[in-house]
Structures are given as C-alpha cells and as structure tokens.
N, C-alpha and C positions, 0 to 999 in steps of 0.2 A: 504494500500500500504506500501511497505517497505521504509526504509529511504536510500536505496542504490542509484542506478542511476535513479530510477524512481521517479515520483512526490511524495513528502512527504505528508502524511495525517495529520501530526502534525506540529505545529509551535514551534520551539525550545524555543522561548521567552514566549509563552503563556502556554505551557504545556498542552493544551487541545487537545484531539484527535477528529478527525472528522469521523463520521460513514459514511457508503456508502449512507445512507438515507440523512444525512446532506449535503454531497457533492452534491447529486442530487438536493436537495432543493436549495442549493447555486447556482448551474448551471442554474436551471430553473428561479430563481428570477433574476439573473444577465442578462439572455437572455431577460426576460420580460421587465425589466426596462432600460437596455442598459447602457453602460459605462458612458455616458454623463449625466445621470439623476442627478438632484439636490438631495442632501442628500441620495446618492446611498447606502452607507453602512448601514445607519439606515433603509432604505426601505428593503434591502436584509435581514438584521437581523430580522426585523419584519415579513417578509414573511416566514422566517424559524421557526417562532413560538417562538422566543426569546431564542432558545437553545444556541445561540452565540451572543456576543455583537457586536456592529458596529465595534469596534476596532479589534476584532478577525476576523471578516469578511474581513476587509480591509487588515489585515496581511496575511490571507489565500490567498487572491487574489494576493498580492505582491509575495508570495512564488511561486505561480503557474506561474506568469509572469517571475520570475527569473529562474525557472526550464526550461521553454520554451526557454528563451534567451540562457541559457547555452547549451541546445541541439542544437539550431540553429547556434550558434557560434562555435560548435564543442568542447566545453569544457568538455562535457560528451557525451558518445555515445548515439545514438538514441535507445530507448528501443526496444528490440526484442519481439514482441507480438506473441503469438501462435494464428494462424488464421486457419480458415477452408475455403475452396473454391477452385475453379479451378486454381487460381493463385499460390497455394502452392504446 
C-alpha cells in the first residue's frame, strides 16, 4: 500500500515493510486470538513465524487503528476503492 491517504504498510519508526502475506498472517492471528488475549502481541508475532517482533506487531496495529480513526473523524478522506458489481 502507498503511504498517501490509504493505510500504510510500513511503520515510520520501525523501518520494516510488511508484505501482503505478513499483513494477512497478522489479520488472521489477530482475529484468532482476539484483542483481549493475554500476551497478544507475542502470540501474533509467533503465529507469523517470527518475521516480526511483538513490538513491530503492536506498532503495526496502532498505525492501523490511527488510520481508521483518522478516516472516521474525517481527517483524511475515505479511500476510493475500485469495485466491481451491480452497485457501481
């Protein structure tokens, strides 16, 4: 993803990029364990095969939350996705 108005795939402070595969593993692990799980970031990092540290996982989550909040509060425009279907 680009660093424009859409979600960022990198963390400015960590300098590590997230591949589509890593993002998918992150999403699946987060959904599996749930936000309230004890030691969540360690569990998610482990489920990702150790490609990211628990701290990188936590920062990635925080960036996503910040992006969603910025969109919801109108600070940045809602992304315009190209879609297919009867509604377009």
